[in-house]
N, C-alpha and C positions, 0 to 999 in steps of 0.2 A: 250581263247587266247586273244580276244579283251579286256577283262577285265584287264588282266595282262599288256598288252601294255599300256592301258590308265592309269592304276594306276601308273606304273613306270614313264611314261611321265609326268604326273601331279606332282608327287612327286619331280622328278629331276628338272623340270621347276620351280616349286615353290621355292625349296631350292636355286637354282642358282639365281633366280630373287631376293630373299631376301638377299643373300650374296652380290651380286654385287650392288643391290639397296642400301643396307646399306653403302657400301663403297662410292658410288656416293653421297649419302646424307650427308656424313661427310664433304664434301666441302661447303655445305650450310645447316647445320642441322636445323631441325624444320621449314624449309621453306614450307609454305602451298601449293605452286604450285606442290610439289611432290606427294600429295595425288591423284590428278587426273591422273598424269602421270603413277603411278604404279597401280592405280585402273584400268585404261584402258588396261594396260599390262596383268593384271590378267584376264581381259575380253577376251583376245585372246585365252584363253583355251576353249572357247565355241565350236568351230568346232571340237576340239579334243574329246569333250564329246558328239559329235553328235547333238549339239544344233544349231539352227538358231535363233539368237537373233536380233530382229527388234527393233531398238531404235527410238522413236518418240520424238524429242526435238524441240519445236517451234524455228524458226529462231531468234525471239526476246529474247530468253533466255539469250543470251550473254549480254543483256543490263538490266537484272533484278536488278543488283546491289547486295548488301549484303542481304541475306535472310536465312531462315531456311528451308531446304529441309526435308520433312518427307516421309518415304517409308515403305511399308509393309515388314516385316521381316519373311521369310519363313524357310530358312535352310542355310547350309553352301554354297550352290550354289549361294547365293546372291552375293558372291564375284566375280562370273563370269557373272551374268546377270545384276543385278542392278548397278554394278560397271561401266558399260559402260555409265551410265548417269551422273556420277560425273562431275561436272563443275569445271573449273579452280578456284583456291583459295578457295576450299571447304575442310573443315576438318570434321572428324567424332568424335563422343563422344563414348568412349569405356571403359570397365572395366579396372581397374588398373592392374589386374592379367594378362591381355593380353601381357604385356611386358615380361612375363616369358615364353611365348611359344617359343620354339627353332626356330631360324632363323626369324620367322615372327615377334615376339615381338619387337626386336630392330628396324626393318624396320618400324613397326607401329608407334613407338615413334619418330624415326628420321624424318619421313615425316611430323610431326607437328600435329598429331591427339591429342585430349584431353583425358586424362586418369582420371577416377574418381573412388573413393572408395565407391562402392555400399553397402559394409558391414558396413560402418560407417555412421550412420544416420546424425551425426553432419556435417561431410564432404559432404555427399550427398546433404544436403540442400544448400550447397554452390555452387553446380553445376550450377544452374541457373545464379548466379552472375558471375561465371567463363565464361560461354557461352556468356553472354552479354559483358563482358570485352573483350573477344577475338574478337567479332564482331567489337567493336568500336576501340580497340587499334591496332589490326593487320589487319583490313580491310578484313575480311574473311566471308564466309558463313559457316553454320554449317549443317551437315547431321545427322539426328537423326531417330531412329526407335521408334516411340511413343508407340508401343505395349510393348516394354521393354524386349521382349523375342521372340524366334523363335516360329512361330505358328505351324509348323510341321503338316500341313494338317488340322488344326482345323478352317480354315477360318480366317478372319480379327479379331484379338483379341481386347478387350477393350483398349482404349488409356489411357496412363498416361498423366498428364498435363504439365510435365516439358518443353517440346518443345514449347508449346503454352504460357506458363508463360514467357519463355525467349523471344519469338517473340514480345509479348506485351511490355515487359520491354525495349527491344532494339529498338522498333518501326520499325521492319522490317517485310516484308511479309512472309507468309508461302507458299511454293511451294510443292504440293503433287507429289510424283512419284509412279506410280502403276506398279507392275510387275505381269503378268499373272501367273497362278498356275504352280509351279514346283514340288509340293509334289507328290511323287510316280510316277513322270513322267520320271525321268532320271535313266536309267539302264545301268550300265557300260558295260554290255555284249551285248547290243543291238546297232546296227550300227547307226540307226536314232532315235534320241530322240525328234524330232519334233521342233516346233516353240515356242518361248517365246517372248512376246511383252513387252517392257518397255516404258511406256508413261509418259511424264511430263505434268501435268495439269497447267492451268494458275495460276499466283500468287493470293493469297488471302490477301486482305488488312486487317491488324490487328489493324490499328489506330482507327477504329470505335468500337473496343472491349476494355472495361476496364477489370480490374482483376475480377470484379464481374460477368463478362460474360465469364470467362475462360472456364467453362464446356460447355457452348453453342458453343464456337469456336471449342473446341475439338470434340464435337459431329457432328458439321457441316462438319468439315474436314473428319472425319471418314465415314460419310454417302457418301460424294463425292467419296471417295476412294473405298468404298464397291461397289457402283454403277458402277464405272469405271472398277474395277477388274472383276466384273460379266460380263460386256460388252466385255472385252478383252478375258476372258475365252470362251465366246460364239463364238467370232470371230476366235479364235485359233481352236476350235473344228470344226467349219464349214470349215475353210481353209484346215485343215488336212484331213477331210473327202473328200473334193474335190480332194486333191492330191491322195488319195487312189483310188478314182474312175478313175482318169486319168491313173493310173498305171495298 
């Protein structure tokens, strides 16, 4: 019964949000401020899914300026968990095919996100220049998943270099965002699905890295994130164990 209620609620909420969101965005289409607005609204689904999402964003984050945010990409629940950390004037980079998803696709495009053709190598190579151009021309930050695909419980996957190439070319810092494990954690028929922690790490200065140190920058960021995710997972396990003892 709980599964059915949650499923219906999430589907109806998402469809209505996408429809009315698309209409709202028509008054200022492709405005990058919309991404954070609707990302946070999708984050409101967390309690319905039985999740407590704890967001840790440094107070100074509002003054970071333009940057490239990189986050671990686990599954579709990232729209509910990681979305809570999206900062104003931040857009994401997604596959061009996303625009054809009913209801969601039009909203994704109208909010100002970047769409790329991953199946076309020639166009895909131009993604970095597109990202750099967006940062400079539209005064935005970019949210990217450097793993390039959902990890689905396989841990932090190897990083692709696109986000780091773009950061060096644009001369902007990289800000890692780490989300504790959600793989096999969320069961729609269980009332309490526990705690998820989303933590933003300090910005990493990329001006000291040239293109010849691209891989070094990528590995440095990946190690920082892997260490922090392991730390968050341990904290979540401890806190949830303490909650069970109290009960």
